C-alpha positions as CSV (number, residue, x, y, z in Angstrom):
1,M,20.2,2.9,-4.9
2,N,20.1,0.3,-6.8
3,D,20.6,1.8,-10.7
4,S,17.4,-1.1,-11.0
5,R,14.6,1.0,-11.3
6,L,11.4,0.0,-11.2
7,T,8.3,1.7,-13.8
8,Y,5.1,2.0,-12.0
9,T,1.4,1.7,-14.1
10,L,-2.2,2.8,-12.5
11,D,-4.0,0.7,-13.4
12,P,-2.3,-2.2,-15.0
13,V,-4.0,-5.1,-16.8
14,V,-4.9,-7.8,-14.3
15,D,-4.6,-11.3,-15.8
16,P,-2.7,-14.0,-13.9
17,A,0.6,-13.0,-14.4
18,L,0.0,-9.9,-12.2
19,R,-2.2,-11.6,-9.8
20,D,0.6,-14.4,-9.1
21,G,2.9,-11.4,-8.7
22,V,1.4,-9.7,-5.7
23,L,0.4,-13.1,-4.2
24,R,4.0,-13.5,-3.7
25,L,5.4,-10.5,-2.7
26,W,2.4,-10.2,-0.5
27,A,4.0,-13.1,1.2
28,D,7.2,-12.5,1.0
29,V,6.6,-8.7,2.9
30,T,4.6,-10.8,5.5
31,N,6.7,-13.3,5.6
32,A,9.5,-10.0,6.1
33,G,7.9,-9.2,8.5
34,G,6.2,-6.1,6.9
35,A,2.7,-4.4,7.8
36,V,0.2,-5.3,5.3
37,G,-2.7,-7.0,7.0
38,F,-1.6,-10.3,8.6
39,V,0.9,-11.5,10.6
40,P,3.7,-14.3,9.3
41,P,4.0,-16.8,8.0
42,V,1.2,-16.6,5.8
43,T,1.0,-18.4,1.8
44,P,0.4,-17.4,-1.2
45,E,-3.0,-19.2,-1.4
46,M,-3.5,-17.2,2.5
47,I,-3.8,-14.4,1.3
48,R,-5.2,-14.5,-2.4
49,P,-9.3,-13.9,-0.2
50,E,-8.4,-10.8,0.5
51,L,-6.2,-9.9,-2.8
52,L,-9.7,-11.4,-4.7
53,K,-11.6,-8.7,-3.3
54,S,-9.4,-5.8,-3.9
55,L,-9.7,-6.6,-7.2
56,V,-13.3,-6.7,-7.6
57,S,-13.3,-3.1,-5.9
58,V,-10.8,-2.4,-8.8
59,A,-13.0,-4.0,-11.1
60,E,-15.5,-1.8,-10.1
61,G,-14.3,1.2,-10.7
62,R,-13.8,2.0,-6.2
63,T,-10.7,1.4,-6.3
64,R,-6.8,1.7,-8.5
65,L,-4.1,-0.4,-8.7
66,L,-0.7,0.7,-8.8
67,V,2.3,-1.4,-9.8
68,G,6.2,-1.7,-9.0
69,R,7.8,-3.7,-11.8
70,S,11.4,-5.2,-12.3
71,A,12.6,-4.4,-16.2
72,D,12.3,-8.2,-16.2
73,G,8.5,-8.1,-15.5
74,E,8.7,-9.0,-11.5
75,V,6.0,-7.4,-9.2
76,L,8.3,-5.6,-6.6
77,A,5.9,-3.2,-5.5
78,T,2.3,-2.1,-5.5
79,A,-0.6,0.3,-3.0
80,F,-4.2,0.0,-4.2
81,L,-5.9,3.5,-3.3
82,T,-9.5,3.7,-3.1
83,Y,-11.8,5.6,-3.3
84,N,-14.3,7.5,-0.9
85,T,-18.2,6.9,-1.2
86,H,-19.4,9.2,1.5
87,R,-20.5,12.0,-0.4
88,L,-18.9,14.5,2.2
89,M,-15.6,12.5,1.8
90,T,-14.8,12.1,-2.0
91,H,-12.7,14.6,-2.4
92,W,-9.5,12.6,-0.9
93,L,-8.7,8.4,-0.9
94,W,-7.8,5.9,1.0
95,L,-4.3,3.9,1.0
96,Y,-3.8,0.6,1.3
97,T,-1.6,-2.5,1.1
98,V,1.6,-0.5,0.7
99,M,5.0,-2.8,0.1
100,V,7.7,-2.5,-1.8
101,H,9.6,-6.6,-2.0
102,P,12.0,-7.3,0.9
103,R,15.4,-6.9,-1.2
104,L,14.8,-3.6,-1.6
105,Q,14.7,-2.3,1.5
106,G,16.5,0.8,2.0
107,E,17.6,1.3,-1.0
108,G,15.0,4.7,-2.1
109,H,12.7,2.3,-3.6
110,G,9.9,2.9,-1.2
111,R,9.7,6.1,-1.4
112,E,9.7,6.1,-5.1
113,L,6.8,4.3,-4.9
114,M,5.3,7.3,-2.7
115,A,6.6,9.7,-4.9
116,A,4.6,7.1,-7.5
117,V,0.7,7.1,-5.1
118,A,0.5,10.8,-4.5
119,D,1.2,11.9,-8.8
120,A,-1.4,9.0,-9.8
121,A,-3.7,10.7,-7.0
122,R,-2.8,14.2,-8.6
123,G,-4.2,13.1,-11.5
124,L,-7.3,11.5,-10.5
125,D,-10.2,14.4,-11.1
126,G,-11.0,16.3,-7.3
127,I,-9.0,14.2,-5.7
128,E,-6.7,16.7,-2.7
129,A,-5.5,14.2,-0.5
130,I,-4.7,11.1,0.8
131,R,-5.7,9.3,4.2
132,L,-3.3,6.3,5.2
133,G,-3.5,4.1,8.3
134,C,0.1,1.7,10.0
135,R,0.2,0.2,12.8
136,G,2.6,1.4,15.5
137,G,4.8,-0.1,16.3
138,M,6.8,-0.6,14.1
139,G,8.8,3.0,13.0
140,I,6.3,2.6,9.7
141,E,4.8,6.0,10.4
142,R,8.7,7.9,10.6
143,F,9.2,6.6,7.4
144,Y,5.5,8.0,5.8
145,A,6.3,11.3,7.7
146,S,9.6,11.3,6.0
147,C,7.3,11.8,2.6
148,G,5.1,14.5,4.0
149,Y,2.6,13.1,5.4
150,K,1.5,13.5,8.5
151,E,-0.2,12.0,11.4
152,V,-3.8,12.9,12.3
153,G,-4.8,10.4,14.5
154,R,-4.6,7.4,16.8
155,V,-6.4,5.3,18.7
156,P,-4.0,3.3,21.3
157,G,-4.2,-0.8,21.3
158,A,-6.4,-0.9,17.8
159,I,-4.1,-3.5,16.5
160,R,-4.6,-6.8,18.0
161,V,-1.6,-8.8,15.7
162,A,-1.8,-11.3,19.1
163,P,-3.0,-12.1,22.5
164,G,-1.0,-9.5,24.5
165,D,0.4,-7.3,21.4
166,D,-1.8,-4.7,20.5
167,R,-0.7,-1.6,18.1
168,D,-1.9,1.8,17.7
169,D,-3.4,2.7,14.3
170,I,-2.4,5.5,12.7
171,T,-3.8,7.6,10.5
172,M,-2.0,10.1,8.5
173,L,-2.7,12.5,6.0
174,L,-0.7,14.1,2.8
175,P,-2.5,17.7,1.0
176,L,-1.7,17.6,-2.5
177,Y,-1.8,20.9,-3.4
């Protein structure tokens, strides 16, 4: 593993540098083939409207942002933890837009991010589990399973990446206690 560990911050100050860093990361991850809501090729400007929606949710307190930065402050990992608003489901949250920069892949940073996500969720009042959805056909569900998540649902062909390229929508759950 690369000895340059990332420093994780829950609820960092959202300023232009953070926003632009997340946009660059999101574009880099997408263009490297990552399944984070877009299909390559993308530019940061194409992603900006989606990021702004997420940041509004953060500002309103409905979502928490976890960011991993290098020693020099570069945004290299993110995850959005979104609370449930349904009164019968407030004991778990959704995990979205889990990203580690492609140049760090295979060095343990993804596992480090997932551990930081679980630690952050354990610190939130009343949260007992994390639920996430991932795109089938990527093998990412094996990674999440290795981090303790269990597949609890699958909708075949629910994600249309391109005409004739439908992928399963896989739901995974991590009980925190």
